[in-house]
C-alpha positions in Angstrom: -4.5 -64.9 -10.5 -0.9 -65.4 -9.3 0.6 -63.5 -6.5 2.7 -61.4 -8.8 -0.4 -60.5 -11.0 -2.3 -59.6 -7.8 0.5 -57.3 -6.6 0.8 -55.7 -10.0 -3.0 -55.1 -10.1 -2.9 -53.5 -6.6 0.1 -51.4 -7.7 -1.9 -50.3 -10.8 -4.9 -49.3 -8.7 -2.8 -47.4 -6.3 -1.0 -45.7 -9.1 -4.3 -44.6 -10.7 -5.4 -43.2 -7.3 -2.2 -41.3 -6.9 -2.5 -39.9 -10.4 -6.0 -38.7 -9.7 -4.9 -37.1 -6.5 -2.1 -35.4 -8.5 -4.5 -34.0 -11.0 -6.8 -32.8 -8.2 -3.9 -31.2 -6.3 -2.6 -29.5 -9.4 -6.0 -27.9 -10.1 -6.3 -26.8 -6.4 -2.8 -25.4 -6.6 -3.7 -23.4 -9.7 -6.8 -22.0 -8.1 -4.9 -21.1 -5.0 -2.2 -19.4 -7.0 -4.8 -17.3 -8.9 -6.5 -16.4 -5.6 -3.2 -15.4 -4.1 -2.4 -13.1 -7.0 -5.9 -11.5 -6.7 -5.4 -11.0 -3.0 -2.0 -9.5 -3.5 -3.4 -7.0 -5.9 -6.2 -6.2 -3.5 -3.7 -5.8 -0.7 -1.6 -3.3 -2.7 -4.8 -1.4 -3.6 -5.8 -1.2 0.0 -2.3 0.0 1.0 -2.5 2.8 -1.6 -5.9 3.8 -0.3 -4.6 3.9 3.3 -1.6 5.9 2.2 -3.9 8.4 0.4 -6.2 8.6 3.4 -3.3 9.2 5.8 -2.0 12.0 3.6 -5.5 13.5 3.4 -5.8 13.3 7.2 -2.5 15.2 7.6 -3.8 17.9 5.3 -7.0 18.2 7.2 -5.2 18.4 10.5 -2.8 21.0 9.1 -5.8 23.0 7.8 -7.4 22.8 11.2 -4.3 23.9 12.9 -3.9 26.8 10.6 -7.5 28.0 11.1 -7.1 27.7 14.9 -4.0 29.9 14.8 -5.5 32.7 12.7 -4.5 35.3 15.3 -0.9 34.0 15.2 -0.9 34.2 11.4 -1.9 37.8 11.5 0.9 38.6 13.9 3.4 36.6 11.8 2.3 38.4 8.7 2.8 41.8 10.4 6.3 40.6 11.5 7.2 39.6 7.9 5.9 42.9 6.6 8.2 44.7 9.1 11.2 42.6 8.0 10.5 43.3 4.4 10.3 47.1 5.1 13.6 46.9 7.0 15.2 45.0 4.2 14.0 47.6 1.7 15.4 50.4 3.8 18.8 48.6 4.0 18.8 48.1 0.2 18.0 51.8 -0.3 20.9 52.8 2.0 23.2 50.5 0.0 22.1 52.1 -3.2 23.0 55.6 -2.0 
C-alpha cells in the first residue's frame, strides 16, 4: 500500500467514524428536543396549577377575614340601611 493509499484509507475510516457520530448526535438531539417540549408543556401546566391555587388561597383568606369580622359586617349593614333610609327621605322631599 502506498503512502497516499494509506492516508486515503485512514481518512475514510475517520470519515465513517464522524458520520456515525453525526447520526448518533442527531438522534440524541431529537430525543432532547422532544423531552424539552414535554417539559415545557409540563412547566406551563404547573404554572397554571400554581396560579389557580394562589387564587383559591386568596378566596379562602378573604372568606376567613369576612367570617372574623361578622360583627363589623352587622354594623356596616346597619349603616348602609341608615343611608338608604336617608336617601329615600331626600327623594321623597324632592318629589313634593
